[in-house]
N, C-alpha and C positions, 0 to 999 in steps of 0.2 A: 311459397311462403316467404314473407318478408324477413329481413335480418332481425333476429330475435334479440340482438344485443343493442338495439336502438331504443333508448328510453323515451317514454312519452308520458305526458300528464295532461289532466283536464285543463289546467290553468297554466299557470306560470312557471308553472314549473319549469325549471330549467331542464334541457335535454342532455342525456349522456351521449357522448360521441359515438358515431357509427364505427364498427369494425372496418378497417381500411380495405379498399380494393386496390391492390397494387397496379398502377397503370402499365399497359403493355406498349412498348415501342414497336415501330413498324417491323413486322417480320418476327417479333420476339416470341409469338405463340409457339413457333416451331423451333425455338432456340435450343440447340444441342451443344453442350460443352464437349470440346475435343478431349480435355482432361478435366475431371470434376474439381471444383474448388475445395479447399480445405477450410473447415470452420473450427475456431477455438471459441467455444461458448462459455461465457461467464455470466451466470445468473446472479443479479445483484439483490434479489428479493423485491417484494412489492411489485411484481410483474415487470420489472425492468431488466433488460438484457444489454450486454455489450458483447459483440461477437467479432473477433478478429477473423478476417477473410484473406485467404491467399489464393489468387487465380493464376494457374500455370500459364506460362508465356505462350504456349501453343494456341490458346483461345484468342489472345489478343492478335497474334500473327494471322490467324485465319480470318478474324473479323476485319482486320485492316486490309488484307488482300481483297476481300469481297467488296469493301467500300471503295478501294482504289479502282478496282475493275469497273464498278458502277460509275464512278466519277469520270473515268477516262472516256467512257462512251459518249458523254455529253458535255464535258468540260470545254470551254472556249478559252484558249490561251493565246495571247498575241504572238504572231510569228508561226503558228501551227494551225493546220486545219482541224476542225472539230473532230475529236476522238483520236487525234494523232499525236498529242503531246506526250513526250517521254515520261516514264514513271518518275524519274529523278526530278524533273521539273515540277510535276504534280506534288511530289513529296515536299519540295521546298515551299511551294505556295500554299498547300492545303494540309500539310502534315500535322500541324498543331491542332487544327480543327477536327481532323479525322481521329487523331489520338484521343481528343476529349470526347468525341462522339462514341468511340469504341469503349472508353472507360465507363461512360454513362450506361451503355448497353450491358456491360459486364457487371456493373454494380447492381443494376435492376434485376438482371437474370440471376445473379447470385442470391439476392434477397428472396426472390421468388422460390428458388430451389431450397433455401434454408427453411422458409416457413412451411413449405410442402413436406420436406423431409422430417422436420421436427413437430409438424402439426401445430404450429403456432398461429395465434389470431391477433395480429398487430393492430394497434389503435390508429397509428399514423404511418406515413412514409418515414423511414428512419433518418436520423441524422447520420451523416457520413464523415468520418474523420480520417485524415491521413492522405488525402489526395492533393492537398494544397501545394505541397512542395514536390509532388511526384515527378513532374516534368524535369525539375532541376536535378533530382537525385537518382532517379531510376535509369539503369542502363537498358538497352534493347533486349538483352538476354535475361533480365530480371523479372520475376513475377509481379503482378499487380497486387499490392497489399493495402488494406484499408480496414476500418472498424465501423461496424453498424451499431447504432445506439437507438433503442426503441422500447416501447412498452406494449404489453399485450392486454387483452380483455381481462376483466376481473375473473378470478378463479375461486372455486369453492369446493371443499371436500364436504359433501352433504352429510349431515347427521340424519337420523331416522325421521322420515316425514310421513310415515304411515303409523296409525295407532296413537297419534298425539292426544294426550289428555287435556281437555280444555273445558273451562267453566263458562257457560253462556248466561249472562244476566237477563232476567225476564221481569218485565213490569206489567202489572195488570192495570188496565184503564178503569178508573172509577168515576163516580158522579162528579167529583170536584174537577177532574181533568176535563170532562165534557163541558162543565160550566165555564171553566177558564177559557176554553177554545171558543165557545159561543160568545163570551164577553169580548174577546179579541175581535171576532167577526163583527159584532155590533159597533165597536170603536172604529173599525176600518170603514164601515158604512155610515159613520156619523157625518153630519154636516155642521159647518160653523155658523152660528147665529150671533148677531150683534148683542153684546152685553151692555145694557143700558146703565147699570149701576155695578159697583164692586171694583175690586182690584184684580190685576192679572196674576195668574199662577201658571206653573208648568203645564204645557199642553195647550195653552191658549194661543190664539193667533193675534199678534199685535201688529196693526197696520201703521207703519211709521214713514215719516220723511226724515232723512238724515243728510247732513252736510259735513264732510270731513275736510279739515284744513291743516296745513303745516307751514312753518316758517312765515310768521306774520300774516295769517289769514289767506294763504294761497291754497286754492282748491287743487286736488290731484285726481287723475283718472281713476274711476272706480270707487271714489270716496263719497259720491253723492247719489241719492235715489229718492224717488217719490212713490208714495202708496205701496211701500214694500211690505208684503205679508210675511212676517217672521214668526215662527213657531217657538215659543219659549221652551227651553230645555233641549232644543235640537242641537245646540252648540255649533251651528253653522257659521256664526259670527264670532267676534272676539269675546272672550270671557267678560270683559268690561261691559259689553252691551248687555249680556245676560244679567249682570249685577244691577245695572241702573233700571232695566225694564221690569225686573221682578217686583211685583206688588204695586205697579203703577196704575194710574187711572187714565181714561180717555181725556185728551186735551192737555196732558202733562207736557211741559217743556223741560227736557233733560239734557245733560251733557256728560261726556266722559273723555278721558285721555287714554290713548292706546299707543303702545310701542309697536310699530308695524313689524311683523315677524319676518324671519329669513325666507319664508315661502312667498312673500309678496312678489308678484310677477315683475314689477319694475324694480330692478336692482338698486337704483338710486334712492328708493324710498325705504329700503330695508334698514331696520334699526332706528328710524326716525320717530319722533313723537308727533302724533296726530291728535287733534281735538275734534270731537264729533258733537254737533248740535243736533238733538233728536226731538221731533215732535210726534207725540202719540196721537194719531188721528181717530183710531177706533180699536176697541177690544172685541174679540169674538171668541166664543167658547163652543167646544164640540157638543152636539146634541145627538146622541146615538138613538137609533130606532128602538121601539119596544120589542122585546123578545117574545113574539107571539106567532100565531098561525100566519098572519099576514106577512111577517118577516120571513117565515119559512117558505111561503109561496113565492116571494120575490127571489128567493135563493133557488127555486126550482123544485120544491118539495110539496107534498100534499098538505102537510101540517107540521107542527113543531115536533111531534113525536117522531115523524119520519126523518126530520133534520137531525135530531139528537142521535138516532140510530146510525145515520150516515157518518156523523162526526165521530161516534164511537168506533166505527169500523175503520175510518181513516187513521185515527189515533193509534189503534191497535196495530194497523199495518205499518205505520211509521215507527212505532216502538219495536215491532218485530225486526224491521230492517236495521234499526240502530243496534239491537241486541246481536244480530248476526254479524254486523260489522265489527263489533267488539270481539266476538268470538273468533272471527277470522284474523283480526290483528293479534290476538293472543296466540292462536295456533301458529301463525307465521313467525311470531317472535320466538316461540318455542323451537321451531326448526332452525332459525338463525342462531339461537343460543347453542344449539347442538352441532353447529357447523363451524368449519374453519375456513377463513377467507384470506385471499391475497388481493389487495386493492392497489391499482396504479395510482401513485400519488398525484400525478399531473391531472388526471381526471377528477380525483377527489377535490383538489384545489380549485379547479375550474367550476365544478358544481357548487361548492361551498361559496365561492365568490358570487355566483349567480343568485343563490339564495339570500346572501347578505344584501346585495343590491336591491333585490325584490322587496325585502323587508324594510329597507330604508325608504324606498318609494312609497310603500304602504303607510309607514308612519308619517311621512311628509304629507300624504294625501289626507291624513287625519289632523293636519295642522299641528303636529308635534314640533316644537321649536328645534331648529337644526342643532343648537348647542346641546340640547338634551340628547338628541340622537348621537351626536359625536361623543358625548360623555358615556354612552352605553356601547361604544364600538367594540370593546373587548368582549363584552357579554354577547352582543349580537353575532359577532364572528364565531364565537364558540358554539352558539346555538346553530349557526349555519353549518359548521363543520360536523356537528352531531347529526343534523338532518341529512346532510349529503351522504354521510357514511351509512345511515339507516336506509336511505333511498337505494344506494348501490348494493347493499346487502340484499334488500328485498328483490331487486331486479335480477341479481345474479342467482339467488336461490330459485326463484320462480322459473327463470330460463333453463336452469339446470334440471329442475324437476320435469319441465315440459319436454326437454330432450330425452331424459331417461324414460319418460312415459310415452314417448312418441306422440305427443299431442299435435294435432293438426287443426288448422283453422279452415273450416269449410265455407262455401258460399252461403250456406244456410246460417252459419254463425254470423257472417258478415251482415246479412240481411236483417237478422234479429237485432244486431247492434244498431244498425241504421234506424230501425223502427223505434228502438228505445230512445235514441238521441232525438229523433223527430218528435216523439211524445213529450219528452222533457222540455224541449225548446218550443213546442207548439208550432212546429214547422212541417210542411208536407215532406214525406219521405223522399220524394223525387228531388226536392231541393237539397236535402242533406246528401243524397247520393251524388248529385252533380258537384257539390262543394268538395266532397271527399275525393272524387275521381279527378278533379282538376290537376292535382299534383300526385305523382307516384309516392313521394315521401309522406304525403298526408294519408294516403291509403295504408301505407306501410305502418304508420303510427297507430292507426286503428286496429290493424291486424295484430300488431304487437300487444296492444292492450287486451284484445280477445285471447291471445295466446297465454298471457300471464293470468288472466281471469280463469281460464280452464285449468291452468296449473294449480292455482289456489283451490279450485274445486276438488282437485285430486286430494289435497291435504284434508279438506273438510269432509269429503265423502268417506274418508278412512279414519277420521278422528273419533275419539271417544268423548262425546259431548255430554256434559251434565248441565241441566238447567237449574238456575238458582234465582229465587224471587229476591229482587233488590229494589231500592228506592230509585226514582226516576233519574236523579242527577248522576247515578253511577253508570248510565248507558248513553249519556249525551255525547261523550267524546270517546272514541276508541282509545284503548290504552297503548302507549308506545313507550319505549325506553329512551 
């Protein structure tokens, strides 16, 4: 079973750090303390620990002797045959390096013993304080002392997750829903036909030539094009383009002035005024096919009645899926509200920063001006912090429930997930399998997702679900706090 504390997401989501696997130095697996170290554990809250460690001298003495014996057998020292150099000479030449090596081994071994004895699940290798001046201050008969600082995985004291009362919104598909879906299908299958007369409106295709210039009629890269098919209302160009093209006729000669945005690839152009000369060469308007038996046959159905029945079934399936997602979100939120959490602040900060940066990139891809994004920084960061906390609470709750219920991810579960991914992506299952198996971490991510899905199923299988008829817009987005 993969590490269940590794967070995964379908998209961008940012990943929660993996629980650390403390590295083992050569021979450390069999490390045995001559005298056990003493630990002074100071829990700082929010999963943060500071642990004072005292390692008795006998351990350092034993490790040093073993390393010197090993070194003596193959060390080459001028004036002595290999393996014959006196220990005093070896101590002068290699003593500092060996002492550092021994300290490193003892620090690592002490940390491993600490997390084993206390059943801790550290996020990272600890920070070690107190060794910097050790060589200058500590005598040969004094114990090794240092402080370990580290955070552990999020913790949760679970509230009740069986018998959760949850209301599931239900929408009945009616004739207007089917009509709307069929109309959307007609528009997707529409073709553009030349408009001989009339003016442009949203949704029309305007075929244009344009030439952009700056600084006394100088053209710039990306500012000129011919026979460009632009869809009015798509907002893929500057707002000023939309304004002058709205209500235009074929043959029109237009112009507009644009302040080039902060997202312009060429940094030298950002913020500059550009003038665009635009020629409207042709107007085209969508002509959708008739909604009749012929349209149904082209879609693969016997007649329009069969097409309507299929559309109704698909809409009902989509509606049921959305309703279930809302119910699951409500049930999971109820468990979260009933639980008590301890969250490592470092992890929370890192995930929040990832979410903030992802949102900034998303807004920039939508051509939102950089100054507007910067003006919303406090708001966006607060949203990211809330989202990061929610994500960590969900992961922690589901992992804990999975452990409590002894959830296992079987090969059959994994194969079913692959089949589902392949169907959604329209890709052969073999290709999905190959992609997932290329990296162990990738397979672990999918197994983690399955593990948490099965944990959520435990909640829902034992929930008291009540269906309630609601309007469609009430199930479009799952509720979250």
